[in-house]
PQR file of N, CA, C, O and H, with PARSE charges and radii, in Angstrom:
ATOM      1  N   UNK A   1     -12.988 -12.748 -15.770 -0.4000 1.5000
ATOM      2  CA  UNK A   1     -12.837 -13.765 -16.745 -0.0000 2.0000
ATOM      3  C   UNK A   1     -11.655 -13.354 -17.623  0.5500 1.7000
ATOM      4  O   UNK A   1     -11.570 -12.207 -18.063 -0.5500 1.4000
ATOM      5  N   UNK A   2     -10.748 -14.292 -17.875 -0.4000 1.5000
ATOM      6  CA  UNK A   2      -9.547 -14.001 -18.646 -0.0000 2.0000
ATOM      7  C   UNK A   2      -9.580 -14.714 -19.990  0.5500 1.7000
ATOM      8  O   UNK A   2     -10.045 -15.849 -20.097 -0.5500 1.4000
ATOM      9  H   UNK A   2     -10.817 -15.224 -17.518  0.4000 1.0000
ATOM     10  N   UNK A   3      -9.082 -14.030 -21.007 -0.4000 1.5000
ATOM     11  CA  UNK A   3      -8.976 -14.585 -22.359 -0.0000 2.0000
ATOM     12  C   UNK A   3      -7.559 -14.374 -22.858  0.5500 1.7000
ATOM     13  O   UNK A   3      -6.974 -13.313 -22.640 -0.5500 1.4000
ATOM     14  H   UNK A   3      -8.705 -13.108 -20.920  0.4000 1.0000
ATOM     15  N   UNK A   4      -7.005 -15.373 -23.524 -0.4000 1.5000
ATOM     16  CA  UNK A   4      -5.727 -15.209 -24.205 -0.0000 2.0000
ATOM     17  C   UNK A   4      -6.013 -14.855 -25.652  0.5500 1.7000
ATOM     18  O   UNK A   4      -6.705 -15.589 -26.357 -0.5500 1.4000
ATOM     19  H   UNK A   4      -7.480 -16.235 -23.700  0.4000 1.0000
ATOM     20  N   UNK A   5      -5.480 -13.736 -26.087 -0.4000 1.5000
ATOM     21  CA  UNK A   5      -5.701 -13.255 -27.455 -0.0000 2.0000
ATOM     22  C   UNK A   5      -4.494 -13.671 -28.287  0.5500 1.7000
ATOM     23  O   UNK A   5      -3.388 -13.167 -28.090 -0.5500 1.4000
ATOM     24  H   UNK A   5      -4.917 -13.139 -25.515  0.4000 1.0000
ATOM     25  N   UNK A   6      -4.716 -14.595 -29.217 -0.4000 1.5000
ATOM     26  CA  UNK A   6      -3.609 -15.059 -30.048 -0.0000 2.0000
ATOM     27  C   UNK A   6      -3.563 -14.355 -31.399  0.5500 1.7000
ATOM     28  O   UNK A   6      -2.486 -14.166 -31.965 -0.5500 1.4000
ATOM     29  H   UNK A   6      -5.614 -15.005 -29.377  0.4000 1.0000
ATOM     30  N   UNK A   7      -4.723 -13.968 -31.917 -0.4000 1.5000
ATOM     31  CA  UNK A   7      -4.756 -13.298 -33.206 -0.0000 2.0000
ATOM     32  C   UNK A   7      -5.979 -12.395 -33.255  0.5500 1.7000
ATOM     33  O   UNK A   7      -7.059 -12.774 -32.803 -0.5500 1.4000
ATOM     34  H   UNK A   7      -5.598 -14.122 -31.457  0.4000 1.0000
ATOM     35  N   UNK A   8      -5.804 -11.214 -33.800 -0.4000 1.5000
ATOM     36  CA  UNK A   8      -6.885 -10.255 -33.943 -0.0000 2.0000
ATOM     37  C   UNK A   8      -6.986  -9.878 -35.414  0.5500 1.7000
ATOM     38  O   UNK A   8      -5.987  -9.519 -36.038 -0.5500 1.4000
ATOM     39  H   UNK A   8      -4.927 -10.907 -34.168  0.4000 1.0000
ATOM     40  N   UNK A   9      -8.180  -9.959 -35.963 -0.4000 1.5000
ATOM     41  CA  UNK A   9      -8.382  -9.628 -37.376 -0.0000 2.0000
ATOM     42  C   UNK A   9      -9.083  -8.290 -37.482  0.5500 1.7000
ATOM     43  O   UNK A   9      -9.878  -7.990 -36.591 -0.5500 1.4000
ATOM     44  H   UNK A   9      -8.991 -10.250 -35.456  0.4000 1.0000
ATOM     45  N   UNK A  10      -8.870  -7.490 -38.450 -0.4000 1.5000
ATOM     46  CA  UNK A  10      -8.052  -7.665 -39.644 -0.0000 2.0000
ATOM     47  C   UNK A  10      -6.584  -7.283 -39.453  0.5500 1.7000
ATOM     48  O   UNK A  10      -5.749  -7.635 -40.287 -0.5500 1.4000
ATOM     49  H   UNK A  10      -8.224  -7.734 -39.173  0.4000 1.0000
ATOM     50  N   UNK A  11      -6.250  -6.567 -38.367 -0.4000 1.5000
ATOM     51  CA  UNK A  11      -4.859  -6.179 -38.143 -0.0000 2.0000
ATOM     52  C   UNK A  11      -4.389  -6.809 -36.842  0.5500 1.7000
ATOM     53  O   UNK A  11      -4.961  -6.560 -35.781 -0.5500 1.4000
ATOM     54  H   UNK A  11      -6.928  -6.282 -37.690  0.4000 1.0000
ATOM     55  N   UNK A  12      -3.343  -7.628 -36.928 -0.4000 1.5000
ATOM     56  CA  UNK A  12      -2.832  -8.337 -35.766 -0.0000 2.0000
ATOM     57  C   UNK A  12      -1.599  -7.609 -35.214  0.5500 1.7000
ATOM     58  O   UNK A  12      -0.490  -8.143 -35.218 -0.5500 1.4000
ATOM     59  H   UNK A  12      -2.879  -7.831 -37.790  0.4000 1.0000
ATOM     60  N   UNK A  13      -1.823  -6.377 -34.741 -0.4000 1.5000
ATOM     61  CA  UNK A  13      -0.729  -5.583 -34.173 -0.0000 2.0000
ATOM     62  C   UNK A  13      -0.994  -5.353 -32.688  0.5500 1.7000
ATOM     63  O   UNK A  13      -2.137  -5.167 -32.272 -0.5500 1.4000
ATOM     64  H   UNK A  13      -2.724  -5.943 -34.738  0.4000 1.0000
ATOM     65  N   UNK A  14       0.068  -5.369 -31.904 -0.4000 1.5000
ATOM     66  CA  UNK A  14      -0.062  -5.231 -30.450 -0.0000 2.0000
ATOM     67  C   UNK A  14      -0.690  -3.896 -30.063  0.5500 1.7000
ATOM     68  O   UNK A  14      -1.510  -3.847 -29.146 -0.5500 1.4000
ATOM     69  H   UNK A  14       0.997  -5.521 -32.242  0.4000 1.0000
ATOM     70  N   UNK A  15      -0.320  -2.810 -30.745 -0.4000 1.5000
ATOM     71  CA  UNK A  15      -0.882  -1.505 -30.394 -0.0000 2.0000
ATOM     72  C   UNK A  15      -2.377  -1.448 -30.681  0.5500 1.7000
ATOM     73  O   UNK A  15      -3.107  -0.747 -29.980 -0.5500 1.4000
ATOM     74  H   UNK A  15       0.346  -2.849 -31.490  0.4000 1.0000
ATOM     75  N   UNK A  16      -2.852  -2.174 -31.703 -0.4000 1.5000
ATOM     76  CA  UNK A  16      -4.283  -2.223 -32.003 -0.0000 2.0000
ATOM     77  C   UNK A  16      -5.009  -3.015 -30.920  0.5500 1.7000
ATOM     78  O   UNK A  16      -6.081  -2.614 -30.467 -0.5500 1.4000
ATOM     79  H   UNK A  16      -2.259  -2.743 -32.273  0.4000 1.0000
ATOM     80  N   UNK A  17      -4.427  -4.135 -30.506 -0.4000 1.5000
ATOM     81  CA  UNK A  17      -5.021  -4.925 -29.426 -0.0000 2.0000
ATOM     82  C   UNK A  17      -5.163  -4.087 -28.162  0.5500 1.7000
ATOM     83  O   UNK A  17      -6.210  -4.087 -27.514 -0.5500 1.4000
ATOM     84  H   UNK A  17      -3.556  -4.460 -30.873  0.4000 1.0000
ATOM     85  N   UNK A  18      -4.096  -3.376 -27.823 -0.4000 1.5000
ATOM     86  CA  UNK A  18      -4.118  -2.561 -26.611 -0.0000 2.0000
ATOM     87  C   UNK A  18      -5.169  -1.447 -26.717  0.5500 1.7000
ATOM     88  O   UNK A  18      -5.862  -1.158 -25.741 -0.5500 1.4000
ATOM     89  H   UNK A  18      -3.246  -3.376 -28.349  0.4000 1.0000
ATOM     90  N   UNK A  19      -5.286  -0.835 -27.867 -0.4000 1.5000
ATOM     91  CA  UNK A  19      -6.247   0.261 -28.067 -0.0000 2.0000
ATOM     92  C   UNK A  19      -7.685  -0.248 -28.035  0.5500 1.7000
ATOM     93  O   UNK A  19      -8.548   0.388 -27.430 -0.5500 1.4000
ATOM     94  H   UNK A  19      -4.723  -1.070 -28.659  0.4000 1.0000
ATOM     95  N   UNK A  20      -7.954  -1.376 -28.672 -0.4000 1.5000
ATOM     96  CA  UNK A  20      -9.313  -1.905 -28.789 -0.0000 2.0000
ATOM     97  C   UNK A  20      -9.755  -2.625 -27.515  0.5500 1.7000
ATOM     98  O   UNK A  20     -10.916  -2.520 -27.119 -0.5500 1.4000
ATOM     99  H   UNK A  20      -7.253  -1.893 -29.163  0.4000 1.0000
ATOM    100  N   UNK A  21      -8.855  -3.346 -26.878 -0.4000 1.5000
ATOM    101  CA  UNK A  21      -9.231  -4.203 -25.746 -0.0000 2.0000
ATOM    102  C   UNK A  21      -8.991  -3.571 -24.378  0.5500 1.7000
ATOM    103  O   UNK A  21      -9.142  -4.250 -23.363 -0.5500 1.4000
ATOM    104  H   UNK A  21      -7.911  -3.431 -27.199  0.4000 1.0000
ATOM    105  N   UNK A  22      -8.629  -2.315 -24.321 -0.4000 1.5000
ATOM    106  CA  UNK A  22      -8.428  -1.637 -23.052 -0.0000 2.0000
ATOM    107  C   UNK A  22      -9.575  -0.652 -22.835  0.5500 1.7000
ATOM    108  O   UNK A  22      -9.510   0.489 -23.290 -0.5500 1.4000
ATOM    109  H   UNK A  22      -8.506  -1.763 -25.146  0.4000 1.0000
ATOM    110  N   UNK A  23     -10.617  -1.089 -22.144 -0.4000 1.5000
ATOM    111  CA  UNK A  23     -11.812  -0.277 -21.912 -0.0000 2.0000
ATOM    112  C   UNK A  23     -12.134  -0.309 -20.413  0.5500 1.7000
ATOM    113  O   UNK A  23     -13.061  -0.997 -19.988 -0.5500 1.4000
ATOM    114  H   UNK A  23     -10.670  -2.016 -21.774  0.4000 1.0000
ATOM    115  N   UNK A  24     -11.363   0.439 -19.615 -0.4000 1.5000
ATOM    116  CA  UNK A  24     -11.615   0.431 -18.175 -0.0000 2.0000
ATOM    117  C   UNK A  24     -13.010   0.986 -17.867  0.5500 1.7000
ATOM    118  O   UNK A  24     -13.456   1.885 -18.579 -0.5500 1.4000
ATOM    119  H   UNK A  24     -10.609   0.999 -19.960  0.4000 1.0000
ATOM    120  N   UNK A  25     -13.699   0.515 -16.878 -0.4000 1.5000
ATOM    121  CA  UNK A  25     -13.359  -0.535 -15.923 -0.0000 2.0000
ATOM    122  C   UNK A  25     -13.825  -1.913 -16.366  0.5500 1.7000
ATOM    123  O   UNK A  25     -13.691  -2.876 -15.610 -0.5500 1.4000
ATOM    124  H   UNK A  25     -13.337  -0.216 -16.299  0.4000 1.0000
ATOM    125  N   UNK A  26     -14.368  -2.031 -17.574 -0.4000 1.5000
ATOM    126  CA  UNK A  26     -14.954  -3.294 -18.023 -0.0000 2.0000
ATOM    127  C   UNK A  26     -13.938  -4.294 -18.542  0.5500 1.7000
ATOM    128  O   UNK A  26     -14.022  -5.483 -18.236 -0.5500 1.4000
ATOM    129  H   UNK A  26     -14.476  -1.249 -18.188  0.4000 1.0000
ATOM    130  N   UNK A  27     -12.995  -3.829 -19.314 -0.4000 1.5000
ATOM    131  CA  UNK A  27     -12.066  -4.724 -20.003 -0.0000 2.0000
ATOM    132  C   UNK A  27     -10.666  -4.144 -19.935  0.5500 1.7000
ATOM    133  O   UNK A  27     -10.464  -2.955 -20.181 -0.5500 1.4000
ATOM    134  H   UNK A  27     -12.927  -2.863 -19.563  0.4000 1.0000
ATOM    135  N   UNK A  28      -9.698  -4.989 -19.599 -0.4000 1.5000
ATOM    136  CA  UNK A  28      -8.303  -4.549 -19.602 -0.0000 2.0000
ATOM    137  C   UNK A  28      -7.484  -5.545 -20.420  0.5500 1.7000
ATOM    138  O   UNK A  28      -7.855  -6.710 -20.558 -0.5500 1.4000
ATOM    139  H   UNK A  28      -9.862  -5.955 -19.399  0.4000 1.0000
ATOM    140  N   UNK A  29      -6.369  -5.065 -20.956 -0.4000 1.5000
ATOM    141  CA  UNK A  29      -5.529  -5.902 -21.809 -0.0000 2.0000
ATOM    142  C   UNK A  29      -4.069  -5.676 -21.451  0.5500 1.7000
ATOM    143  O   UNK A  29      -3.621  -4.537 -21.319 -0.5500 1.4000
ATOM    144  H   UNK A  29      -6.068  -4.118 -20.843  0.4000 1.0000
ATOM    145  N   UNK A  30      -3.323  -6.781 -21.294 -0.4000 1.5000
ATOM    146  CA  UNK A  30      -1.893  -6.712 -21.025 -0.0000 2.0000
ATOM    147  C   UNK A  30      -1.253  -8.042 -21.412  0.5500 1.7000
ATOM    148  O   UNK A  30      -1.713  -9.103 -20.989 -0.5500 1.4000
ATOM    149  H   UNK A  30      -3.687  -7.707 -21.401  0.4000 1.0000
ATOM    150  N   UNK A  31      -0.203  -7.983 -22.210 -0.4000 1.5000
ATOM    151  CA  UNK A  31       0.602  -9.152 -22.553 -0.0000 2.0000
ATOM    152  C   UNK A  31      -0.239 -10.316 -23.103  0.5500 1.7000
ATOM    153  O   UNK A  31      -0.171 -11.430 -22.583 -0.5500 1.4000
ATOM    154  H   UNK A  31       0.170  -7.121 -22.553  0.4000 1.0000
ATOM    155  N   UNK A  32      -1.008 -10.063 -24.124 -0.4000 1.5000
ATOM    156  CA  UNK A  32      -1.861 -11.027 -24.825 -0.0000 2.0000
ATOM    157  C   UNK A  32      -2.990 -11.590 -23.968  0.5500 1.7000
ATOM    158  O   UNK A  32      -3.577 -12.610 -24.329 -0.5500 1.4000
ATOM    159  H   UNK A  32      -1.063  -9.159 -24.547  0.4000 1.0000
ATOM    160  N   UNK A  33      -3.307 -10.957 -22.847 -0.4000 1.5000
ATOM    161  CA  UNK A  33      -4.380 -11.425 -21.983 -0.0000 2.0000
ATOM    162  C   UNK A  33      -5.399 -10.308 -21.780  0.5500 1.7000
ATOM    163  O   UNK A  33      -5.058  -9.209 -21.343 -0.5500 1.4000
ATOM    164  H   UNK A  33      -2.831 -10.128 -22.553  0.4000 1.0000
ATOM    165  N   UNK A  34      -6.653 -10.610 -22.106 -0.4000 1.5000
ATOM    166  CA  UNK A  34      -7.747  -9.671 -21.875 -0.0000 2.0000
ATOM    167  C   UNK A  34      -8.505 -10.139 -20.641  0.5500 1.7000
ATOM    168  O   UNK A  34      -8.780 -11.328 -20.479 -0.5500 1.4000
ATOM    169  H   UNK A  34      -6.929 -11.503 -22.461  0.4000 1.0000
ATOM    170  N   UNK A  35      -8.838  -9.192 -19.778 -0.4000 1.5000
ATOM    171  CA  UNK A  35      -9.553  -9.498 -18.543 -0.0000 2.0000
ATOM    172  C   UNK A  35     -10.891  -8.769 -18.556  0.5500 1.7000
ATOM    173  O   UNK A  35     -10.933  -7.539 -18.607 -0.5500 1.4000
ATOM    174  H   UNK A  35      -8.615  -8.226 -19.910  0.4000 1.0000
ATOM    175  N   UNK A  36     -11.975  -9.523 -18.510 -0.4000 1.5000
ATOM    176  CA  UNK A  36     -13.318  -8.967 -18.460 -0.0000 2.0000
ATOM    177  C   UNK A  36     -13.749  -8.931 -17.001  0.5500 1.7000
ATOM    178  O   UNK A  36     -13.894  -9.980 -16.372 -0.5500 1.4000
ATOM    179  H   UNK A  36     -11.941 -10.522 -18.468  0.4000 1.0000
ATOM    180  N   UNK A  37     -13.954  -7.741 -16.459 -0.4000 1.5000
ATOM    181  CA  UNK A  37     -14.319  -7.568 -15.064 -0.0000 2.0000
ATOM    182  C   UNK A  37     -15.842  -7.560 -14.942  0.5500 1.7000
ATOM    183  O   UNK A  37     -16.486  -6.548 -15.217 -0.5500 1.4000
ATOM    184  H   UNK A  37     -13.837  -6.889 -16.970  0.4000 1.0000
ATOM    185  N   UNK A  38     -16.408  -8.682 -14.533 -0.4000 1.5000
ATOM    186  CA  UNK A  38     -17.862  -8.789 -14.427 -0.0000 2.0000
ATOM    187  C   UNK A  38     -18.420  -7.962 -13.277  0.5500 1.7000
ATOM    188  O   UNK A  38     -19.595  -7.595 -13.302 -0.5500 1.4000
ATOM    189  H   UNK A  38     -15.884  -9.504 -14.310  0.4000 1.0000
ATOM    190  N   UNK A  39     -17.608  -7.662 -12.275 -0.4000 1.5000
ATOM    191  CA  UNK A  39     -18.074  -6.845 -11.159 -0.0000 2.0000
ATOM    192  C   UNK A  39     -18.420  -5.424 -11.583  0.5500 1.7000
ATOM    193  O   UNK A  39     -19.191  -4.748 -10.902 -0.5500 1.4000
ATOM    194  H   UNK A  39     -16.654  -7.960 -12.256  0.4000 1.0000
ATOM    195  N   UNK A  40     -17.868  -4.967 -12.684 -0.4000 1.5000
ATOM    196  CA  UNK A  40     -18.129  -3.609 -13.132 -0.0000 2.0000
ATOM    197  C   UNK A  40     -19.485  -3.464 -13.816  0.5500 1.7000
ATOM    198  O   UNK A  40     -19.948  -2.346 -14.042 -0.5500 1.4000
ATOM    199  H   UNK A  40     -17.241  -5.516 -13.238  0.4000 1.0000
ATOM    200  N   UNK A  41     -20.117  -4.572 -14.144 -0.4000 1.5000
ATOM    201  CA  UNK A  41     -21.446  -4.511 -14.730 -0.0000 2.0000
ATOM    202  C   UNK A  41     -22.478  -4.406 -13.620  0.5500 1.7000
ATOM    203  O   UNK A  41     -22.465  -5.215 -12.693 -0.5500 1.4000
ATOM    204  H   UNK A  41     -19.741  -5.480 -13.960  0.4000 1.0000
ATOM    205  N   UNK A  42     -23.368  -3.430 -13.692 -0.4000 1.5000
ATOM    206  CA  UNK A  42     -24.356  -3.187 -12.639 -0.0000 2.0000
ATOM    207  C   UNK A  42     -25.220  -4.398 -12.352  0.5500 1.7000
ATOM    208  O   UNK A  42     -25.512  -4.677 -11.189 -0.5500 1.4000
ATOM    209  H   UNK A  42     -23.379  -2.772 -14.445  0.4000 1.0000
ATOM    210  N   UNK A  43     -25.634  -5.120 -13.371 -0.4000 1.5000
ATOM    211  CA  UNK A  43     -26.527  -6.263 -13.177 -0.0000 2.0000
ATOM    212  C   UNK A  43     -25.873  -7.331 -12.316  0.5500 1.7000
ATOM    213  O   UNK A  43     -26.520  -7.890 -11.430 -0.5500 1.4000
ATOM    214  H   UNK A  43     -25.396  -4.894 -14.315  0.4000 1.0000
ATOM    215  N   UNK A  44     -24.608  -7.619 -12.561 -0.4000 1.5000
ATOM    216  CA  UNK A  44     -23.902  -8.653 -11.804 -0.0000 2.0000
ATOM    217  C   UNK A  44     -23.581  -8.163 -10.399  0.5500 1.7000
ATOM    218  O   UNK A  44     -23.688  -8.931  -9.443 -0.5500 1.4000
ATOM    219  H   UNK A  44     -24.083  -7.164 -13.280  0.4000 1.0000
ATOM    220  N   UNK A  45     -23.192  -6.907 -10.255 -0.4000 1.5000
ATOM    221  CA  UNK A  45     -22.795  -6.408  -8.940 -0.0000 2.0000
ATOM    222  C   UNK A  45     -23.972  -6.229  -7.990  0.5500 1.7000
ATOM    223  O   UNK A  45     -23.762  -6.126  -6.781 -0.5500 1.4000
ATOM    224  H   UNK A  45     -23.105  -6.283 -11.032  0.4000 1.0000
ATOM    225  N   UNK A  46     -25.203  -6.190  -8.494 -0.4000 1.5000
ATOM    226  CA  UNK A  46     -26.382  -6.023  -7.646 -0.0000 2.0000
ATOM    227  C   UNK A  46     -26.862  -7.329  -7.026  0.5500 1.7000
ATOM    228  O   UNK A  46     -27.793  -7.314  -6.222 -0.5500 1.4000
ATOM    229  H   UNK A  46     -25.373  -6.274  -9.476  0.4000 1.0000
ATOM    230  N   UNK A  47     -26.259  -8.447  -7.374 -0.4000 1.5000
ATOM    231  CA  UNK A  47     -26.648  -9.734  -6.802 -0.0000 2.0000
ATOM    232  C   UNK A  47     -26.099  -9.778  -5.374  0.5500 1.7000
ATOM    233  O   UNK A  47     -24.882  -9.767  -5.186 -0.5500 1.4000
ATOM    234  H   UNK A  47     -25.502  -8.459  -8.028  0.4000 1.0000
ATOM    235  N   UNK A  48     -26.981  -9.828  -4.357 -0.4000 1.5000
ATOM    236  CA  UNK A  48     -26.526  -9.701  -2.976 -0.0000 2.0000
ATOM    237  C   UNK A  48     -25.791 -10.929  -2.438  0.5500 1.7000
ATOM    238  O   UNK A  48     -24.891 -10.792  -1.610 -0.5500 1.4000
ATOM    239  H   UNK A  48     -27.970  -9.837  -4.510  0.4000 1.0000
ATOM    240  N   UNK A  49     -26.162 -12.122  -2.896 -0.4000 1.5000
ATOM    241  CA  UNK A  49     -25.533 -13.345  -2.390 -0.0000 2.0000
ATOM    242  C   UNK A  49     -25.228 -14.265  -3.557  0.5500 1.7000
ATOM    243  O   UNK A  49     -25.750 -14.088  -4.658 -0.5500 1.4000
ATOM    244  H   UNK A  49     -26.894 -12.234  -3.568  0.4000 1.0000
ATOM    245  N   UNK A  50     -24.378 -15.246  -3.304 -0.4000 1.5000
ATOM    246  CA  UNK A  50     -24.095 -16.251  -4.324 -0.0000 2.0000
ATOM    247  C   UNK A  50     -22.755 -16.030  -4.992  0.5500 1.7000
ATOM    248  O   UNK A  50     -22.005 -15.113  -4.657 -0.5500 1.4000
ATOM    249  H   UNK A  50     -23.953 -15.389  -2.410  0.4000 1.0000
ATOM    250  N   UNK A  51     -22.480 -16.898  -5.945 -0.4000 1.5000
ATOM    251  CA  UNK A  51     -21.232 -16.812  -6.689 -0.0000 2.0000
ATOM    252  C   UNK A  51     -21.491 -17.198  -8.134  0.5500 1.7000
ATOM    253  O   UNK A  51     -22.495 -17.835  -8.453 -0.5500 1.4000
ATOM    254  H   UNK A  51     -23.090 -17.642  -6.218  0.4000 1.0000
ATOM    255  N   UNK A  52     -20.581 -16.805  -8.993 -0.4000 1.5000
ATOM    256  CA  UNK A  52     -20.708 -17.108 -10.414 -0.0000 2.0000
ATOM    257  C   UNK A  52     -20.315 -18.563 -10.627  0.5500 1.7000
ATOM    258  O   UNK A  52     -19.214 -18.972 -10.258 -0.5500 1.4000
ATOM    259  H   UNK A  52     -19.766 -16.287  -8.735  0.4000 1.0000
ATOM    260  N   UNK A  53     -21.217 -19.351 -11.223 -0.4000 1.5000
ATOM    261  CA  UNK A  53     -20.965 -20.782 -11.449 -0.0000 2.0000
ATOM    262  C   UNK A  53     -20.393 -21.087 -12.821  0.5500 1.7000
ATOM    263  O   UNK A  53     -19.449 -21.868 -12.942 -0.5500 1.4000
ATOM    264  H   UNK A  53     -22.112 -19.019 -11.523  0.4000 1.0000
ATOM    265  N   UNK A  54     -20.961 -20.474 -13.860 -0.4000 1.5000
ATOM    266  CA  UNK A  54     -20.476 -20.791 -15.205 -0.0000 2.0000
ATOM    267  C   UNK A  54     -20.793 -19.660 -16.173  0.5500 1.7000
ATOM    268  O   UNK A  54     -21.595 -18.769 -15.893 -0.5500 1.4000
ATOM    269  H   UNK A  54     -21.728 -19.840 -13.761  0.4000 1.0000
ATOM    270  N   UNK A  55     -20.127 -19.732 -17.329 -0.4000 1.5000
ATOM    271  CA  UNK A  55     -20.331 -18.782 -18.416 -0.0000 2.0000
ATOM    272  C   UNK A  55     -20.583 -19.575 -19.686  0.5500 1.7000
ATOM    273  O   UNK A  55     -19.946 -20.603 -19.919 -0.5500 1.4000
ATOM    274  H   UNK A  55     -19.475 -20.455 -17.556  0.4000 1.0000
ATOM    275  N   UNK A  56     -21.499 -19.106 -20.496 -0.4000 1.5000
ATOM    276  CA  UNK A  56     -21.732 -19.676 -21.823 -0.0000 2.0000
ATOM    277  C   UNK A  56     -21.917 -18.537 -22.798  0.5500 1.7000
ATOM    278  O   UNK A  56     -22.479 -17.499 -22.447 -0.5500 1.4000
ATOM    279  H   UNK A  56     -22.016 -18.272 -20.306  0.4000 1.0000
ATOM    280  N   UNK A  57     -21.452 -18.720 -24.013 -0.4000 1.5000
ATOM    281  CA  UNK A  57     -21.710 -17.757 -25.075 -0.0000 2.0000
ATOM    282  C   UNK A  57     -22.490 -18.494 -26.150  0.5500 1.7000
ATOM    283  O   UNK A  57     -21.982 -19.431 -26.767 -0.5500 1.4000
ATOM    284  H   UNK A  57     -20.995 -19.563 -24.297  0.4000 1.0000
ATOM    285  N   UNK A  58     -23.729 -18.066 -26.369 -0.4000 1.5000
ATOM    286  CA  UNK A  58     -24.609 -18.677 -27.353 -0.0000 2.0000
ATOM    287  C   UNK A  58     -25.128 -17.574 -28.261  0.5500 1.7000
ATOM    288  O   UNK A  58     -25.743 -16.618 -27.788 -0.5500 1.4000
ATOM    289  H   UNK A  58     -24.142 -17.305 -25.868  0.4000 1.0000
ATOM    290  N   UNK A  59     -24.887 -17.698 -29.548 -0.4000 1.5000
ATOM    291  CA  UNK A  59     -25.331 -16.703 -30.535 -0.0000 2.0000
ATOM    292  C   UNK A  59     -24.907 -15.294 -30.150  0.5500 1.7000
ATOM    293  O   UNK A  59     -25.717 -14.368 -30.175 -0.5500 1.4000
ATOM    294  H   UNK A  59     -24.388 -18.474 -29.932  0.4000 1.0000
ATOM    295  N   UNK A  60     -23.635 -15.132 -29.792 -0.4000 1.5000
ATOM    296  CA  UNK A  60     -23.044 -13.846 -29.421 -0.0000 2.0000
ATOM    297  C   UNK A  60     -23.643 -13.224 -28.172  0.5500 1.7000
ATOM    298  O   UNK A  60     -23.549 -12.011 -27.987 -0.5500 1.4000
ATOM    299  H   UNK A  60     -22.977 -15.885 -29.771  0.4000 1.0000
ATOM    300  N   UNK A  61     -24.260 -14.030 -27.308 -0.4000 1.5000
ATOM    301  CA  UNK A  61     -24.806 -13.573 -26.025 -0.0000 2.0000
ATOM    302  C   UNK A  61     -24.108 -14.332 -24.909  0.5500 1.7000
ATOM    303  O   UNK A  61     -24.038 -15.561 -24.941 -0.5500 1.4000
ATOM    304  H   UNK A  61     -24.336 -15.015 -27.459  0.4000 1.0000
ATOM    305  N   UNK A  62     -23.586 -13.598 -23.910 -0.4000 1.5000
ATOM    306  CA  UNK A  62     -22.934 -14.245 -22.791 -0.0000 2.0000
ATOM    307  C   UNK A  62     -23.963 -14.512 -21.693  0.5500 1.7000
ATOM    308  O   UNK A  62     -24.654 -13.599 -21.241 -0.5500 1.4000
ATOM    309  H   UNK A  62     -23.642 -12.600 -23.885  0.4000 1.0000
ATOM    310  N   UNK A  63     -24.055 -15.778 -21.270 -0.4000 1.5000
ATOM    311  CA  UNK A  63     -24.943 -16.199 -20.197 -0.0000 2.0000
ATOM    312  C   UNK A  63     -24.094 -16.470 -18.972  0.5500 1.7000
ATOM    313  O   UNK A  63     -23.141 -17.246 -19.041 -0.5500 1.4000
ATOM    314  H   UNK A  63     -23.494 -16.520 -21.637  0.4000 1.0000
ATOM    315  N   UNK A  64     -24.423 -15.838 -17.841 -0.4000 1.5000
ATOM    316  CA  UNK A  64     -23.692 -16.011 -16.597 -0.0000 2.0000
ATOM    317  C   UNK A  64     -24.625 -16.737 -15.632  0.5500 1.7000
ATOM    318  O   UNK A  64     -25.728 -16.268 -15.350 -0.5500 1.4000
ATOM    319  H   UNK A  64     -25.197 -15.208 -17.785  0.4000 1.0000
ATOM    320  N   UNK A  65     -24.174 -17.884 -15.130 -0.4000 1.5000
ATOM    321  CA  UNK A  65     -24.956 -18.685 -14.194 -0.0000 2.0000
ATOM    322  C   UNK A  65     -24.505 -18.378 -12.771  0.5500 1.7000
ATOM    323  O   UNK A  65     -23.324 -18.507 -12.449 -0.5500 1.4000
ATOM    324  H   UNK A  65     -23.278 -18.266 -15.359  0.4000 1.0000
ATOM    325  N   UNK A  66     -25.454 -17.968 -11.910 -0.4000 1.5000
ATOM    326  CA  UNK A  66     -25.157 -17.573 -10.537 -0.0000 2.0000
ATOM    327  C   UNK A  66     -25.682 -18.650  -9.591  0.5500 1.7000
ATOM    328  O   UNK A  66     -26.830 -19.077  -9.715 -0.5500 1.4000
ATOM    329  H   UNK A  66     -26.414 -17.864 -12.171  0.4000 1.0000
ATOM    330  N   UNK A  67     -24.848 -19.093  -8.646 -0.4000 1.5000
ATOM    331  CA  UNK A  67     -25.273 -20.058  -7.626 -0.0000 2.0000
ATOM    332  C   UNK A  67     -25.551 -19.349  -6.312  0.5500 1.7000
ATOM    333  O   UNK A  67     -24.823 -18.444  -5.907 -0.5500 1.4000
ATOM    334  H   UNK A  67     -23.915 -18.746  -8.546  0.4000 1.0000
ATOM    335  N   UNK A  68     -26.609 -19.775  -5.663 -0.4000 1.5000
ATOM    336  CA  UNK A  68     -26.997 -19.142  -4.398 -0.0000 2.0000
ATOM    337  C   UNK A  68     -26.678 -20.083  -3.249  0.5500 1.7000
ATOM    338  O   UNK A  68     -26.924 -19.749  -2.090 -0.5500 1.4000
ATOM    339  H   UNK A  68     -27.201 -20.511  -5.992  0.4000 1.0000
TER
END
């Protein structure tokens, strides 16, 4: 899942973005784009069949919908 980071609070500096948003293997950051690698999470990678259908964030919780 990819996110474009346009502004980071409280300090909007590129070196801070790179330091905070670069957490291999879960999250990588390059050129204002953060990439969340869902395959690196054990719960998602243990699903033997199917594909990811949708994502929702509700009350700071990410819901991943899997289609079989």
